[in-house]
C-alpha positions in Angstrom: 20.9 1.9 39.4 17.4 0.8 38.3 15.7 4.1 39.3 16.9 6.1 36.4 16.0 3.3 34.0 12.5 3.1 35.8 12.0 6.9 35.4 12.8 6.8 31.8 10.2 4.0 31.2 7.5 6.1 33.1 8.5 9.3 31.1 8.3 7.2 27.9 5.0 5.7 28.9 3.6 9.1 29.8 4.9 10.6 26.4 3.2 7.7 24.5 -0.1 8.2 26.4 0.2 11.9 25.4 0.6 11.0 21.7 -2.0 8.5 21.7 -4.5 11.0 23.1 -3.4 13.7 20.6 -4.0 11.3 17.7 -7.2 10.1 18.9 -8.4 13.7 19.2 -7.3 14.5 15.7 -9.1 11.4 14.5 -12.2 12.4 16.5 -12.1 15.9 14.9 -11.8 14.2 11.6 -14.8 12.0 12.3 -16.8 15.1 13.2 -15.9 16.8 9.9 -17.0 13.7 7.9 -14.8 11.9 5.1 -15.2 14.7 2.4 -14.3 17.7 4.6 -11.5 15.9 6.6 -10.1 14.8 3.3 -10.0 18.3 2.1 -8.5 19.6 5.2 -5.8 16.9 5.0 -5.0 17.8 1.4 -4.8 21.6 2.3 -2.2 20.8 5.0 0.0 18.5 2.9 -0.3 21.0 -0.1 0.8 23.7 2.1 3.5 22.0 4.3 4.5 19.0 2.1 6.9 21.1 -0.2 8.7 22.3 2.9 9.9 18.8 3.7 12.8 16.7 2.7 10.4 14.3 1.3 9.4 16.8 -1.4 12.9 16.8 -2.7 12.6 13.1 -3.0 9.5 13.3 -4.8 10.8 15.9 -7.3 13.9 13.6 -8.0 11.7 10.7 -8.5 9.4 12.3 -10.9 12.2 13.6 -12.9 13.8 10.3 -13.2 10.5 8.7 -14.3 9.5 11.4 -16.5 12.8 13.1 -18.0 10.7 15.0 -20.6 8.5 16.9 -18.2 9.2 20.5 -17.7 10.1 21.8 -14.3 6.7 23.3 -13.9 4.9 20.0 -14.8 7.3 18.0 -12.3 6.3 20.5 -9.5 2.6 20.3 -10.4 2.7 16.5 -10.2 4.4 16.5 -6.8 2.1 18.9 -5.4 -1.0 16.7 -6.7 0.7 13.8 -5.0 0.8 15.7 -1.7 -2.9 16.4 -2.3 -3.6 12.7 -2.6 -1.5 11.8 0.4 -3.3 14.5 2.6 -6.9 13.2 1.5 -5.8 9.6 2.3 -4.7 10.7 5.8 -7.9 12.8 6.2 -10.2 9.8 5.2 -8.4 7.3 7.6 -10.8 7.6 10.4 -13.6 7.0 7.8 -12.4 3.8 6.2 -15.5 1.8 7.1 -17.8 4.4 5.6 -15.7 4.9 2.4 -16.2 1.4 1.3 -20.0 0.9 0.9 -19.9 -1.1 -2.3 -23.1 -3.1 -2.7 -23.6 -5.2 -5.9 -27.2 -5.4 -5.4 -27.8 -1.7 -5.0 -29.1 0.3 -7.8 -27.7 3.5 -6.2 -24.0 4.2 -6.7 -22.0 4.5 -3.3 -18.6 6.1 -2.6 -16.9 3.1 -3.8 -17.4 0.9 -6.9 -15.6 -2.5 -7.5 -14.5 -3.7 -11.0 -13.5 -7.3 -10.9 -15.7 -8.4 -8.0 -16.1 -11.9 -9.6 -12.4 -12.2 -9.2 -12.9 -11.6 -5.4 -15.6 -14.2 -5.3 -13.5 -16.7 -7.2 -10.7 -16.4 -5.0 -13.0 -16.8 -2.0 -14.7 -20.0 -3.4 -11.9 -21.9 -5.2 -10.6 -23.6 -2.0 -6.9 -22.6 -2.8 -4.4 -20.1 -1.3 -4.0 -16.9 -3.2 -1.7 -13.8 -3.5 -2.8 -10.3 -4.0 -0.4 -7.3 -4.6 -1.1 -3.7 -4.5 0.6 -0.2 -4.5 0.4 3.0 -2.6 -2.1 4.4 -5.0 -5.1 6.7 -4.0 -6.5 5.2 -0.6 -4.7 1.9 -0.6 -6.4 0.6 2.5 -9.5 0.0 0.8 -8.8 -3.5 -0.8 -8.4 -5.1 2.6 -11.8 -3.8 3.7 -13.4 -5.1 0.5 -11.9 -8.6 1.1 -13.2 -8.6 4.7 -16.7 -7.4 3.6 -17.0 -10.2 0.9 -15.8 -13.1 3.2 -12.3 -13.5 1.4 -10.0 -14.9 4.2 -7.0 -12.5 3.7 -4.0 -11.6 5.8 -3.1 -8.1 5.0 0.7 -7.4 5.5 1.5 -3.9 6.5 4.4 -1.7 7.8 3.5 -0.3 11.1 4.6 3.3 11.7 7.8 3.8 13.6 6.1 5.6 16.4 4.5 2.9 18.6 1.8 5.2 19.9 0.6 6.2 16.4 0.9 2.5 15.3 -1.3 1.4 18.2 -4.3 4.0 17.1 -3.9 3.0 13.4 -4.0 -0.7 14.4 -7.3 -0.1 16.2 -8.8 1.5 13.1 -7.6 -1.2 10.8 -8.9 -4.0 13.2 -12.3 -2.6 13.2 -12.6 -2.7 9.3 -10.1 -5.4 8.0 -9.6 -9.0 8.3 -6.4 -10.6 9.6 -3.4 -8.3 9.9 0.3 -9.1 10.0 2.8 -6.5 10.6 6.0 -6.7 8.4 8.6 -7.9 10.9 11.2 -10.6 11.7 9.5 -13.9 11.6 6.4 -12.5 9.8 7.1 -15.0 6.8 6.3 -17.9 9.0 2.9 -16.6 9.9 2.3 -15.6 6.2 3.3 -19.1 5.1 0.8 -20.5 7.7 -2.1 -18.6 6.5 -1.4 -19.9 2.8 -1.1 -23.5 4.2 -4.6 -23.2 5.6 -5.9 -22.1 2.2 -6.0 -18.3 3.1 -4.7 -15.4 1.0 -2.1 -12.7 1.4 -2.5 -9.0 0.4 0.7 -6.8 0.2 1.9 -3.7 -1.1 5.1 -4.2 -3.3 6.0 -0.7 -4.6 8.6 0.2 -2.0 12.3 -0.3 -1.5 13.5 -3.6 0.1 17.2 -3.7 0.7 17.5 -7.6 0.5 15.2 -7.7 -2.5 15.4 -8.7 -6.2 16.2 -6.3 -8.9 13.3 -5.3 -11.2 12.9 -2.7 -13.8 10.5 0.0 -12.5 9.9 2.9 -14.7 13.1 2.5 -16.6 15.2 2.3 -13.7 16.5 -0.7 -11.5 14.7 -1.1 -8.2 14.8 -3.7 -5.4 11.5 -5.3 -4.6 10.6 -7.8 -1.7 10.6 -11.3 -3.4 8.3 -13.0 -0.9 5.2 -13.0 -3.0 7.2 -14.6 -5.7 8.6 -17.1 -3.6 5.2 -18.0 -2.2 3.8 -18.2 -5.6 6.6 -20.7 -6.6 6.0 -22.7 -3.4 2.2 -22.8 -3.6 1.7 -22.4 -7.3 -1.4 -20.3 -6.5 -3.4 -17.6 -8.3 -1.7 -14.1 -8.1 -3.8 -11.0 -8.7 -3.1 -7.3 -8.4 -5.6 -4.9 -7.0 -5.6 -1.0 -7.1 -7.6 1.8 -5.9 -8.5 4.8 -8.3 -9.6 8.1 -6.7 -12.5 9.4 -8.7 -14.3 12.7 -8.9 -17.0 13.5 -6.1 -15.0 11.8 -3.4 -15.5 8.5 -4.9 -13.2 5.4 -5.5 -12.9 2.5 -7.8 -11.3 -0.9 -6.9 -9.9 -3.0 -9.7 -8.8 -6.6 -9.3 -6.9 -8.0 -12.1 -7.4 -11.6 -13.6 -4.6 -14.0 -12.3 -1.3 -13.2 -13.7 0.4 -15.6 -16.1 3.8 -15.7 -14.4 7.0 -16.7 -16.1 8.4 -20.1 -15.3 11.6 -21.8 -15.2 12.6 -24.8 -17.5 11.5 -27.2 -14.8 8.1 -25.7 -14.8 8.3 -23.8 -11.7 7.6 -20.1 -11.2 10.5 -18.0 -11.6 10.8 -15.7 -8.4 12.5 -12.6 -10.1 10.4 -12.9 -13.3 7.2 -13.1 -11.1 8.3 -10.0 -9.2 9.1 -8.2 -12.5 5.6 -9.2 -13.8 3.9 -7.7 -10.7 6.1 -4.6 -10.9 5.2 -4.1 -14.5 1.7 -4.0 -13.6 2.3 -1.5 -10.9 4.1 0.6 -13.3 1.0 0.5 -15.6 -1.0 1.7 -12.8 1.3 4.5 -11.8 1.7 5.8 -15.3 -2.0 6.0 -15.7 -2.6 8.0 -12.5 0.8 9.4 -11.5 -0.7 12.1 -9.3 -2.2 9.3 -7.0 1.2 7.5 -6.3 3.4 8.0 -3.3 6.4 9.6 -5.0 7.9 10.8 -1.7 9.4 7.2 -0.9 13.1 6.8 -2.1 12.1 3.9 -4.5 15.3 3.6 -6.5 18.2 2.7 -4.2 20.0 -0.1 -6.0 23.8 0.2 -5.2 25.9 1.7 -8.1 28.0 -1.5 -8.2 25.1 -3.6 -8.6 23.5 -1.2 -11.3 26.5 -1.7 -13.4 25.7 -5.4 -13.9 22.0 -4.7 -14.7 20.5 -4.5 -18.1 16.9 -4.4 -19.2 15.3 -5.0 -22.5 
């Protein structure tokens, strides 16, 4: 009875090894091309094949919901630009370490500039835990690299790809350039809390649907967001910053770290979790509105059940 099971395991392991080999081969090819050309190749692929995928219909529906006054041509153009950004981000992935080359003492601009480096340094040196939220904008992996380069003790929370073989290769790349990593999984909250208790910092993307989340207003529609940063902000009463990446011309990037947010509090003086998540989400909305072509529109962001939506009202 165990033979078929053992055979399936062997086949699964073999397929996993083949996939890892293919992914590593693609990444090796991308490294040979360099970040600019590999990004351009990635953009060409996603602009060509992205509109053929189901995710493209999701992107079009999301853009129409967020921008009801846009014409059909404008909606399609924005979706195509978002595919372009996603392809470039994928093509740049093997070059993450090279992309972030910010040197505050250099007189020659590099690929990446940082607006708000003083906030990074203050977080590093204040002896307190801290929270940093971000969104899937431009090349969203760069802030974790910035934190590691400038000695900010940060645990980056990430969602691993569903395919374990691809997840393994991506983890290898992240491990080379970033600080502490924590996969979003059952029990991850305990590890995240432990990092904060030691005076560390958490970095997390907050712009995707979370089934057990709290309801916030995002671009005029109710959305569910993971409340964990709001809960940690309430528990530790620590600074909360936002960080975003902006894709610039000539294959360059700008990182912007906000000052600490002034989060709403309950009558007893404690941070209000839902209000905190709304405040963070409102910052993300400002970012998306400014550079909509650089956001990940392909995700089903608005999935609040109709029965719940009927009881939601926003000012």
